[in-house]
CHARMM-style PDB file with segment names, atoms N, HN, CA, C and O in Angstrom:
ATOM      1  N   MET     1      33.723   9.554   6.449  1.00  0.00      PROA
ATOM      2  CA  MET     1      32.752  10.397   7.120  1.00  0.00      PROA
ATOM      3  C   MET     1      31.981   9.631   8.195  1.00  0.00      PROA
ATOM      4  O   MET     1      30.784   9.855   8.375  1.00  0.00      PROA
ATOM      5  N   ARG     2      32.649   8.742   8.899  1.00  0.00      PROA
ATOM      6  HN  ARG     2      33.622   8.560   8.752  1.00  0.00      PROA
ATOM      7  CA  ARG     2      31.973   8.010   9.960  1.00  0.00      PROA
ATOM      8  C   ARG     2      32.358   8.609  11.302  1.00  0.00      PROA
ATOM      9  O   ARG     2      33.486   9.058  11.508  1.00  0.00      PROA
ATOM     10  N   GLU     3      31.394   8.602  12.204  1.00  0.00      PROA
ATOM     11  HN  GLU     3      30.478   8.237  12.037  1.00  0.00      PROA
ATOM     12  CA  GLU     3      31.585   9.176  13.526  1.00  0.00      PROA
ATOM     13  C   GLU     3      31.512   8.064  14.571  1.00  0.00      PROA
ATOM     14  O   GLU     3      30.620   7.218  14.507  1.00  0.00      PROA
ATOM     15  N   ILE     4      32.430   8.053  15.523  1.00  0.00      PROA
ATOM     16  HN  ILE     4      33.155   8.740  15.574  1.00  0.00      PROA
ATOM     17  CA  ILE     4      32.407   7.064  16.596  1.00  0.00      PROA
ATOM     18  C   ILE     4      31.387   7.520  17.627  1.00  0.00      PROA
ATOM     19  O   ILE     4      31.420   8.660  18.089  1.00  0.00      PROA
ATOM     20  N   ILE     5      30.468   6.603  17.987  1.00  0.00      PROA
ATOM     21  HN  ILE     5      30.441   5.676  17.611  1.00  0.00      PROA
ATOM     22  CA  ILE     5      29.447   6.919  18.983  1.00  0.00      PROA
ATOM     23  C   ILE     5      29.468   5.885  20.095  1.00  0.00      PROA
ATOM     24  O   ILE     5      29.952   4.768  19.914  1.00  0.00      PROA
ATOM     25  N   LYS     6      28.942   6.267  21.236  1.00  0.00      PROA
ATOM     26  HN  LYS     6      28.549   7.175  21.383  1.00  0.00      PROA
ATOM     27  CA  LYS     6      28.807   5.382  22.381  1.00  0.00      PROA
ATOM     28  C   LYS     6      27.317   5.103  22.561  1.00  0.00      PROA
ATOM     29  O   LYS     6      26.511   6.033  22.599  1.00  0.00      PROA
ATOM     30  N   LEU     7      26.950   3.825  22.671  1.00  0.00      PROA
ATOM     31  HN  LEU     7      27.605   3.070  22.640  1.00  0.00      PROA
ATOM     32  CA  LEU     7      25.572   3.438  22.963  1.00  0.00      PROA
ATOM     33  C   LEU     7      25.513   3.115  24.448  1.00  0.00      PROA
ATOM     34  O   LEU     7      26.075   2.113  24.890  1.00  0.00      PROA
ATOM     35  N   GLU     8      24.838   3.956  25.215  1.00  0.00      PROA
ATOM     36  HN  GLU     8      24.382   4.770  24.856  1.00  0.00      PROA
ATOM     37  CA  GLU     8      24.816   3.832  26.665  1.00  0.00      PROA
ATOM     38  C   GLU     8      23.481   3.256  27.136  1.00  0.00      PROA
ATOM     39  O   GLU     8      22.424   3.630  26.627  1.00  0.00      PROA
ATOM     40  N   SER     9      23.532   2.357  28.100  1.00  0.00      PROA
ATOM     41  HN  SER     9      24.390   2.053  28.514  1.00  0.00      PROA
ATOM     42  CA  SER     9      22.348   1.686  28.625  1.00  0.00      PROA
ATOM     43  C   SER     9      21.450   2.660  29.390  1.00  0.00      PROA
ATOM     44  O   SER     9      21.931   3.518  30.130  1.00  0.00      PROA
ATOM     45  N   THR    10      20.137   2.511  29.197  1.00  0.00      PROA
ATOM     46  HN  THR    10      19.746   1.814  28.595  1.00  0.00      PROA
ATOM     47  CA  THR    10      19.182   3.327  29.950  1.00  0.00      PROA
ATOM     48  C   THR    10      18.820   2.673  31.284  1.00  0.00      PROA
ATOM     49  O   THR    10      18.035   3.230  32.053  1.00  0.00      PROA
ATOM     50  N   ALA    11      19.384   1.500  31.563  1.00  0.00      PROA
ATOM     51  HN  ALA    11      20.022   1.048  30.939  1.00  0.00      PROA
ATOM     52  CA  ALA    11      19.114   0.812  32.825  1.00  0.00      PROA
ATOM     53  C   ALA    11      19.898   1.417  33.983  1.00  0.00      PROA
ATOM     54  O   ALA    11      19.655   1.080  35.142  1.00  0.00      PROA
ATOM     55  N   GLY    12      20.837   2.310  33.674  1.00  0.00      PROA
ATOM     56  HN  GLY    12      21.035   2.583  32.733  1.00  0.00      PROA
ATOM     57  CA  GLY    12      21.609   2.962  34.726  1.00  0.00      PROA
ATOM     58  C   GLY    12      22.766   2.135  35.259  1.00  0.00      PROA
ATOM     59  O   GLY    12      23.271   2.411  36.348  1.00  0.00      PROA
ATOM     60  N   THR    13      23.193   1.133  34.516  1.00  0.00      PROA
ATOM     61  HN  THR    13      22.783   0.909  33.632  1.00  0.00      PROA
ATOM     62  CA  THR    13      24.287   0.276  34.976  1.00  0.00      PROA
ATOM     63  C   THR    13      25.649   0.833  34.591  1.00  0.00      PROA
ATOM     64  O   THR    13      26.667   0.412  35.142  1.00  0.00      PROA
ATOM     65  N   GLY    14      25.680   1.771  33.657  1.00  0.00      PROA
ATOM     66  HN  GLY    14      24.854   2.113  33.210  1.00  0.00      PROA
ATOM     67  CA  GLY    14      26.946   2.316  33.190  1.00  0.00      PROA
ATOM     68  C   GLY    14      27.563   1.522  32.056  1.00  0.00      PROA
ATOM     69  O   GLY    14      28.636   1.878  31.570  1.00  0.00      PROA
ATOM     70  N   PHE    15      26.912   0.458  31.625  1.00  0.00      PROA
ATOM     71  HN  PHE    15      26.040   0.168  32.020  1.00  0.00      PROA
ATOM     72  CA  PHE    15      27.426  -0.372  30.535  1.00  0.00      PROA
ATOM     73  C   PHE    15      27.192   0.334  29.212  1.00  0.00      PROA
ATOM     74  O   PHE    15      26.169   0.994  29.029  1.00  0.00      PROA
ATOM     75  N   PHE    16      28.155   0.197  28.268  1.00  0.00      PROA
ATOM     76  HN  PHE    16      28.986  -0.339  28.416  1.00  0.00      PROA
ATOM     77  CA  PHE    16      28.002   0.820  26.964  1.00  0.00      PROA
ATOM     78  C   PHE    16      28.689   0.008  25.885  1.00  0.00      PROA
ATOM     79  O   PHE    16      29.611  -0.762  26.154  1.00  0.00      PROA
ATOM     80  N   TYR    17      28.221   0.193  24.655  1.00  0.00      PROA
ATOM     81  HN  TYR    17      27.472   0.819  24.437  1.00  0.00      PROA
ATOM     82  CA  TYR    17      28.852  -0.350  23.463  1.00  0.00      PROA
ATOM     83  C   TYR    17      29.390   0.833  22.666  1.00  0.00      PROA
ATOM     84  O   TYR    17      28.866   1.940  22.795  1.00  0.00      PROA
ATOM     85  N   THR    18      30.422   0.630  21.845  1.00  0.00      PROA
ATOM     86  HN  THR    18      30.847  -0.269  21.740  1.00  0.00      PROA
ATOM     87  CA  THR    18      30.870   1.656  20.923  1.00  0.00      PROA
ATOM     88  C   THR    18      30.686   1.145  19.504  1.00  0.00      PROA
ATOM     89  O   THR    18      30.855  -0.045  19.239  1.00  0.00      PROA
ATOM     90  N   THR    19      30.340   2.045  18.595  1.00  0.00      PROA
ATOM     91  HN  THR    19      30.203   3.012  18.811  1.00  0.00      PROA
ATOM     92  CA  THR    19      30.145   1.716  17.199  1.00  0.00      PROA
ATOM     93  C   THR    19      30.355   2.973  16.370  1.00  0.00      PROA
ATOM     94  O   THR    19      30.672   4.032  16.912  1.00  0.00      PROA
ATOM     95  N   THR    20      30.182   2.861  15.077  1.00  0.00      PROA
ATOM     96  HN  THR    20      29.925   2.000  14.638  1.00  0.00      PROA
ATOM     97  CA  THR    20      30.299   4.026  14.208  1.00  0.00      PROA
ATOM     98  C   THR    20      29.003   4.205  13.438  1.00  0.00      PROA
ATOM     99  O   THR    20      28.234   3.260  13.258  1.00  0.00      PROA
ATOM    100  N   LYS    21      28.770   5.442  12.982  1.00  0.00      PROA
ATOM    101  HN  LYS    21      29.394   6.209  13.128  1.00  0.00      PROA
ATOM    102  CA  LYS    21      27.617   5.692  12.133  1.00  0.00      PROA
ATOM    103  C   LYS    21      27.986   6.730  11.090  1.00  0.00      PROA
ATOM    104  O   LYS    21      28.897   7.533  11.293  1.00  0.00      PROA
ATOM    105  N   ASN    22      27.280   6.710   9.987  1.00  0.00      PROA
ATOM    106  HN  ASN    22      26.540   6.057   9.823  1.00  0.00      PROA
ATOM    107  CA  ASN    22      27.500   7.635   8.896  1.00  0.00      PROA
ATOM    108  C   ASN    22      26.861   8.974   9.247  1.00  0.00      PROA
ATOM    109  O   ASN    22      25.644   9.040   9.417  1.00  0.00      PROA
ATOM    110  N   LYS    23      27.645  10.036   9.360  1.00  0.00      PROA
ATOM    111  HN  LYS    23      28.633   9.982   9.221  1.00  0.00      PROA
ATOM    112  CA  LYS    23      27.132  11.345   9.767  1.00  0.00      PROA
ATOM    113  C   LYS    23      26.224  11.958   8.719  1.00  0.00      PROA
ATOM    114  O   LYS    23      25.261  12.645   9.060  1.00  0.00      PROA
ATOM    115  N   LYS    24      26.516  11.720   7.443  1.00  0.00      PROA
ATOM    116  HN  LYS    24      27.298  11.162   7.166  1.00  0.00      PROA
ATOM    117  CA  LYS    24      25.714  12.326   6.380  1.00  0.00      PROA
ATOM    118  C   LYS    24      24.347  11.673   6.241  1.00  0.00      PROA
ATOM    119  O   LYS    24      23.354  12.362   6.006  1.00  0.00      PROA
ATOM    120  N   LYS    25      24.284  10.372   6.382  1.00  0.00      PROA
ATOM    121  HN  LYS    25      25.090   9.812   6.574  1.00  0.00      PROA
ATOM    122  CA  LYS    25      23.047   9.638   6.125  1.00  0.00      PROA
ATOM    123  C   LYS    25      22.116   9.602   7.337  1.00  0.00      PROA
ATOM    124  O   LYS    25      20.900   9.714   7.181  1.00  0.00      PROA
ATOM    125  N   HSD    26      22.663   9.448   8.527  1.00  0.00      PROA
ATOM    126  HN  HSD    26      23.651   9.356   8.654  1.00  0.00      PROA
ATOM    127  CA  HSD    26      21.861   9.306   9.749  1.00  0.00      PROA
ATOM    128  C   HSD    26      22.116  10.497  10.673  1.00  0.00      PROA
ATOM    129  O   HSD    26      23.152  10.573  11.333  1.00  0.00      PROA
ATOM    130  N   THR    27      21.164  11.415  10.709  1.00  0.00      PROA
ATOM    131  HN  THR    27      20.322  11.353  10.173  1.00  0.00      PROA
ATOM    132  CA  THR    27      21.354  12.608  11.529  1.00  0.00      PROA
ATOM    133  C   THR    27      20.615  12.523  12.860  1.00  0.00      PROA
ATOM    134  O   THR    27      20.954  13.249  13.795  1.00  0.00      PROA
ATOM    135  N   ALA    28      19.612  11.652  12.967  1.00  0.00      PROA
ATOM    136  HN  ALA    28      19.337  11.062  12.208  1.00  0.00      PROA
ATOM    137  CA  ALA    28      18.831  11.527  14.205  1.00  0.00      PROA
ATOM    138  C   ALA    28      19.602  10.715  15.240  1.00  0.00      PROA
ATOM    139  O   ALA    28      20.534   9.986  14.899  1.00  0.00      PROA
ATOM    140  N   LYS    29      19.210  10.844  16.504  1.00  0.00      PROA
ATOM    141  HN  LYS    29      18.454  11.436  16.781  1.00  0.00      PROA
ATOM    142  CA  LYS    29      19.817  10.058  17.588  1.00  0.00      PROA
ATOM    143  C   LYS    29      19.499   8.582  17.375  1.00  0.00      PROA
ATOM    144  O   LYS    29      18.382   8.224  17.002  1.00  0.00      PROA
ATOM    145  N   PHE    30      20.478   7.745  17.613  1.00  0.00      PROA
ATOM    146  HN  PHE    30      21.386   8.036  17.916  1.00  0.00      PROA
ATOM    147  CA  PHE    30      20.363   6.310  17.404  1.00  0.00      PROA
ATOM    148  C   PHE    30      19.879   5.639  18.683  1.00  0.00      PROA
ATOM    149  O   PHE    30      20.426   5.891  19.756  1.00  0.00      PROA
ATOM    150  N   GLU    31      18.856   4.786  18.584  1.00  0.00      PROA
ATOM    151  HN  GLU    31      18.411   4.581  17.713  1.00  0.00      PROA
ATOM    152  CA  GLU    31      18.345   4.008  19.720  1.00  0.00      PROA
ATOM    153  C   GLU    31      18.150   2.575  19.266  1.00  0.00      PROA
ATOM    154  O   GLU    31      17.653   2.325  18.168  1.00  0.00      PROA
ATOM    155  N   ILE    32      18.545   1.630  20.118  1.00  0.00      PROA
ATOM    156  HN  ILE    32      18.949   1.833  21.010  1.00  0.00      PROA
ATOM    157  CA  ILE    32      18.411   0.214  19.771  1.00  0.00      PROA
ATOM    158  C   ILE    32      18.299  -0.607  21.054  1.00  0.00      PROA
ATOM    159  O   ILE    32      18.846  -0.229  22.089  1.00  0.00      PROA
ATOM    160  N   ASN    33      17.585  -1.733  20.979  1.00  0.00      PROA
ATOM    161  HN  ASN    33      17.140  -2.040  20.138  1.00  0.00      PROA
ATOM    162  CA  ASN    33      17.512  -2.658  22.107  1.00  0.00      PROA
ATOM    163  C   ASN    33      18.658  -3.650  21.992  1.00  0.00      PROA
ATOM    164  O   ASN    33      18.798  -4.336  20.979  1.00  0.00      PROA
ATOM    165  N   LYS    34      19.476  -3.722  23.034  1.00  0.00      PROA
ATOM    166  HN  LYS    34      19.362  -3.165  23.857  1.00  0.00      PROA
ATOM    167  CA  LYS    34      20.594  -4.649  23.085  1.00  0.00      PROA
ATOM    168  C   LYS    34      20.665  -5.261  24.479  1.00  0.00      PROA
ATOM    169  O   LYS    34      19.989  -4.807  25.403  1.00  0.00      PROA
ATOM    170  N   PHE    35      21.487  -6.292  24.621  1.00  0.00      PROA
ATOM    171  HN  PHE    35      22.036  -6.661  23.871  1.00  0.00      PROA
ATOM    172  CA  PHE    35      21.616  -6.985  25.898  1.00  0.00      PROA
ATOM    173  C   PHE    35      22.573  -6.241  26.810  1.00  0.00      PROA
ATOM    174  O   PHE    35      23.686  -5.901  26.410  1.00  0.00      PROA
ATOM    175  N   ASP    36      22.138  -5.989  28.036  1.00  0.00      PROA
ATOM    176  HN  ASP    36      21.233  -6.265  28.361  1.00  0.00      PROA
ATOM    177  CA  ASP    36      22.986  -5.386  29.064  1.00  0.00      PROA
ATOM    178  C   ASP    36      23.371  -6.491  30.044  1.00  0.00      PROA
ATOM    179  O   ASP    36      22.526  -6.937  30.820  1.00  0.00      PROA
ATOM    180  N   PRO    37      24.638  -6.948  30.027  1.00  0.00      PROA
ATOM    181  CA  PRO    37      25.035  -8.061  30.887  1.00  0.00      PROA
ATOM    182  C   PRO    37      24.988  -7.729  32.376  1.00  0.00      PROA
ATOM    183  O   PRO    37      24.824  -8.633  33.195  1.00  0.00      PROA
ATOM    184  N   LYS    38      25.127  -6.468  32.742  1.00  0.00      PROA
ATOM    185  HN  LYS    38      25.260  -5.734  32.077  1.00  0.00      PROA
ATOM    186  CA  LYS    38      25.049  -6.101  34.157  1.00  0.00      PROA
ATOM    187  C   LYS    38      23.622  -6.178  34.666  1.00  0.00      PROA
ATOM    188  O   LYS    38      23.392  -6.581  35.807  1.00  0.00      PROA
ATOM    189  N   ALA    39      22.643  -5.792  33.821  1.00  0.00      PROA
ATOM    190  HN  ALA    39      22.830  -5.465  32.895  1.00  0.00      PROA
ATOM    191  CA  ALA    39      21.231  -5.878  34.199  1.00  0.00      PROA
ATOM    192  C   ALA    39      20.659  -7.262  33.881  1.00  0.00      PROA
ATOM    193  O   ALA    39      19.579  -7.612  34.356  1.00  0.00      PROA
ATOM    194  N   LYS    40      21.376  -8.041  33.085  1.00  0.00      PROA
ATOM    195  HN  LYS    40      22.254  -7.756  32.699  1.00  0.00      PROA
ATOM    196  CA  LYS    40      20.979  -9.392  32.663  1.00  0.00      PROA
ATOM    197  C   LYS    40      19.638  -9.407  31.932  1.00  0.00      PROA
ATOM    198  O   LYS    40      18.819 -10.304  32.130  1.00  0.00      PROA
ATOM    199  N   LYS    41      19.425  -8.385  31.069  1.00  0.00      PROA
ATOM    200  HN  LYS    41      20.090  -7.656  30.908  1.00  0.00      PROA
ATOM    201  CA  LYS    41      18.220  -8.339  30.242  1.00  0.00      PROA
ATOM    202  C   LYS    41      18.442  -7.372  29.080  1.00  0.00      PROA
ATOM    203  O   LYS    41      19.425  -6.631  29.045  1.00  0.00      PROA
ATOM    204  N   TYR    42      17.509  -7.399  28.135  1.00  0.00      PROA
ATOM    205  HN  TYR    42      16.711  -8.001  28.163  1.00  0.00      PROA
ATOM    206  CA  TYR    42      17.557  -6.493  27.005  1.00  0.00      PROA
ATOM    207  C   TYR    42      16.970  -5.147  27.422  1.00  0.00      PROA
ATOM    208  O   TYR    42      15.875  -5.087  27.982  1.00  0.00      PROA
ATOM    209  N   VAL    43      17.698  -4.077  27.150  1.00  0.00      PROA
ATOM    210  HN  VAL    43      18.587  -4.126  26.695  1.00  0.00      PROA
ATOM    211  CA  VAL    43      17.243  -2.724  27.477  1.00  0.00      PROA
ATOM    212  C   VAL    43      17.553  -1.806  26.295  1.00  0.00      PROA
ATOM    213  O   VAL    43      18.288  -2.182  25.382  1.00  0.00      PROA
ATOM    214  N   LYS    44      16.989  -0.614  26.322  1.00  0.00      PROA
ATOM    215  HN  LYS    44      16.391  -0.309  27.063  1.00  0.00      PROA
ATOM    216  CA  LYS    44      17.224   0.362  25.269  1.00  0.00      PROA
ATOM    217  C   LYS    44      18.569   1.041  25.490  1.00  0.00      PROA
ATOM    218  O   LYS    44      18.891   1.462  26.601  1.00  0.00      PROA
ATOM    219  N   PHE    45      19.340   1.142  24.432  1.00  0.00      PROA
ATOM    220  HN  PHE    45      19.079   0.800  23.529  1.00  0.00      PROA
ATOM    221  CA  PHE    45      20.615   1.850  24.435  1.00  0.00      PROA
ATOM    222  C   PHE    45      20.453   3.086  23.565  1.00  0.00      PROA
ATOM    223  O   PHE    45      19.921   3.005  22.458  1.00  0.00      PROA
ATOM    224  N   VAL    46      20.909   4.224  24.060  1.00  0.00      PROA
ATOM    225  HN  VAL    46      21.342   4.289  24.959  1.00  0.00      PROA
ATOM    226  CA  VAL    46      20.790   5.480  23.310  1.00  0.00      PROA
ATOM    227  C   VAL    46      22.181   6.025  22.988  1.00  0.00      PROA
ATOM    228  O   VAL    46      23.156   5.740  23.683  1.00  0.00      PROA
ATOM    229  N   GLU    47      22.245   6.803  21.935  1.00  0.00      PROA
ATOM    230  HN  GLU    47      21.452   7.035  21.371  1.00  0.00      PROA
ATOM    231  CA  GLU    47      23.514   7.341  21.457  1.00  0.00      PROA
ATOM    232  C   GLU    47      24.003   8.488  22.319  1.00  0.00      PROA
ATOM    233  O   GLU    47      23.256   9.404  22.662  1.00  0.00      PROA
ATOM    234  N   LYS    48      25.263   8.411  22.655  1.00  0.00      PROA
ATOM    235  HN  LYS    48      25.871   7.667  22.377  1.00  0.00      PROA
ATOM    236  CA  LYS    48      25.983   9.499  23.332  1.00  0.00      PROA
ATOM    237  C   LYS    48      27.248   9.740  22.528  1.00  0.00      PROA
ATOM    238  O   LYS    48      27.781   8.810  21.923  1.00  0.00      PROA
ATOM    239  N   LYS    49      27.728  10.952  22.511  1.00  0.00      PROA
ATOM    240  HN  LYS    49      27.295  11.708  23.003  1.00  0.00      PROA
ATOM    241  CA  LYS    49      28.942  11.256  21.780  1.00  0.00      PROA
ATOM    242  C   LYS    49      30.157  10.825  22.601  1.00  0.00      PROA
ATOM    243  O   LYS    49      30.182  11.004  23.819  1.00  0.00      PROA
ATOM    244  N   VAL    50      31.151  10.262  21.941  1.00  0.00      PROA
ATOM    245  HN  VAL    50      31.131  10.116  20.952  1.00  0.00      PROA
ATOM    246  CA  VAL    50      32.381   9.825  22.600  1.00  0.00      PROA
ATOM    247  C   VAL    50      33.237  11.063  22.866  1.00  0.00      PROA
ATOM    248  O   VAL    50      33.512  11.841  21.952  1.00  0.00      PROA
ATOM    249  N   SER    51      33.647  11.239  24.098  1.00  0.00      PROA
ATOM    250  HN  SER    51      33.423  10.607  24.840  1.00  0.00      PROA
ATOM    251  CA  SER    51      34.518  12.372  24.423  1.00  0.00      PROA
ATOM    252  C   SER    51      35.945  12.023  24.049  1.00  0.00      PROA
ATOM    253  O   SER    51      36.434  10.940  24.373  1.00  0.00      PROA
ATOM    254  N   LYS    52      36.605  12.931  23.374  1.00  0.00      PROA
ATOM    255  HN  LYS    52      36.209  13.811  23.111  1.00  0.00      PROA
ATOM    256  CA  LYS    52      37.978  12.672  22.906  1.00  0.00      PROA
ATOM    257  C   LYS    52      38.988  13.340  23.769  1.00  0.00      PROA
ATOM    258  OT1 LYS    52      40.188  13.225  23.518  1.00  0.00      PROA
TER     259      LYS     52
END
């Protein structure tokens, strides 16, 4: 029951990470601070659904 999600940078660089999350346990949108190598700093990444 894991869903593949895309964590997209809010810096507007187009950089993203992909990961999975448990659909049953975590229903809210996922947000985390991670390093964006294009912006060369830590920025907030927000969850977007992966298009199949």
